[in-house]
N, C-alpha and C positions, 0 to 999 in steps of 0.2 A: 815505770819509771818515773822519777820526778821528771819536772819541767827541765829541758834538758835545751839551753839557747844555742843556736849555732851562728856565725857572720862569716861570709866567705868575699874576701878582698884580692882583689890586682887590679889589671889593666881591661879597660873597656875589650872588647871580641878577646878577652883569656878565657872564657867562660865560665866564671863566677858564679852569673844567674842561672846557667843551666845545672850546676852543680847544686845549687842551692834547691833549685824545683825537684831535682834528682830527689835529693834525700826526704822534701816532704811527700814527694811518691811513694817513696820507699814507708813511710811512717802510715801515710794512709792505706797502702797494701799491710802495712802489720797490726793496722788496727786503732794504729793512733793518734789524737789529737795534733792536729797539725796546723800550721800558720806560716808562710812564703811570703817574705815580699824586698821588693828590691829599690834601688836607688843609682840613678843613671839620668845622663841628660847630656850637653854637647861629648859628656866622657866616655859614652857610649863604645868611639872606638879611638883607644888609647889613653884616656885618662883615666884616675881611680874608679872603681866601682865597686859597690856595694851591695850584697843580696845575705837576707837574714832565714832561718827557717829554728821554729819551739817547734818542739816534740814532747807531748804530755799521755800521760795515762788519763788525766784530768782534765777537765772545759781550762782553755786558756783564756783568762781574762784581759790582755793586753797583747795587741798584736807584733810591738815592735820588741824587738833586745835588748833586755836592761841592762843586764850583768851576764856578758857572753860565759859559756861555759868552754867554746869552741870558737876559734878562729882559723881561719886558710889566708896564708899570705901568699901569692903568686908575684909579687912585684914589691919594690922594698919603699915605695912611696905609700901603700896601703900596708905596711909594714911598722913605717913609721909614725903614720897615723892612729892606726888603730891598737896595736903593739900593745902601747903604753896604757891602755883602758882595761887590762887583761888582770884578775886576779892573782894571787900567788897559786891560788889550786885551780886556774884554767890550762887548758891546753892549748898549744900552739903549734901547729903544722906548716913550717916557712918550707920553700923551694930550699935547696942548699946554695944558691949561688947569690943571697941576701945576708946582709950583714944585721947582726940582732943591735935593734937602737939603745940608747939610751932610755932609760925609764921602765925598763922592761920588770912586771915583779913575780912571774911566772915560773914555779919550779919544773913545768912539764914544755919542753921544747922537742920537737921534732923536726930534724930539717933532713928533706932526702930532696935526692935531684928529680923532681918530677918532671921541668921541662925537658930534661937532659933525657929522661927515660923515654918522652914520646917522642922525643925527634931521633934517638938512637936504637929502640928495642921495637918499637911500636911504626917509627918511620915517618910520623906526621906529627909536628909541633902543635897543630892543632884538638890534638887530643891527650892535651894535658891535664884538661879540666876531668875528663873520665879516669885518666891514670890518679887524679887528686883524690877523685871522688873513691877508687879502691882502695887506696893506702890508707883514708880518714875511715872509710870503716872496719879496715882491718884494724888498725891502731885501737878503734873506739870499742871494737866490736858492740855494734847500733842495731844491726840489721842480719840475718843469714844469708849465705851467697844468694839464695833461692832471690830472695826480695830484693835486694840492691842491684841483679842481674836483671830482674823484671821492670825495676823502675825504670834504668838504663835506657831499655830497650823499649819502651814506651815513648820515650823522648828523642831517640836520632832518629836521622833522616833515613830512610830506606834506602836501601845498596850498602849502608856503613854499619852494618849489624858485627861483621867479623872486625872489622876496623877495632870497633869500640870494646868487643868480648876482649882482645890483649890487650888494649888500656885497660881493661876494670885488673884482666888478673896480674899485668905488670904495676898498677899502682898496690894491687896487695902482695903481691912479691916483694914489693921494695918495703912495706912495714912487715913483711916476715924477714926478713934477712936484717933488719932493725931494731930491737924491742924500743919502746917507750925510753926516749933518753930521759932521766932525771938529774936534773946539774939546776945548781944557781950561776950563772955566770955574771961577772963584770961587764957591763955594755960599754962597746967601743967608743 
């Protein structure tokens, strides 16, 4: 694996930091070099939050994402802020309730009902981040099911294993139903 740079964005409280931590943990379990960082302050509950994970087979020399290969956006303000920074080869996974902003260059956009699936299939909107983890891993093929499941289990509260297992499976199913969409779209 070449160095793979991932950025996770959304509103504070949506669990994007935990999603980033889970991918870093999966990297450690799989024997990869891994760095994880996050940025939040007063936005921890409601404003935009950002977390980053870098995965590599080789030593990681700089701990911040410079050119993301992947972006998760769970809310419109984070997509508006970070989406235009993507290269044409980066992958954008976004909740399907969002609108693609002007300036998006990527040809790889996946829009999935992440939040709606957490509400309607899993039964708890708070599980949207784990739905996203399942969808991301299935779409990108980064880790085996066993590795990503173990990483999730290491970072969830005791007593929520069944809920989070359902959320992970629901995310995987979302990505399986909808193959990676490759298109160039004129932004609205």
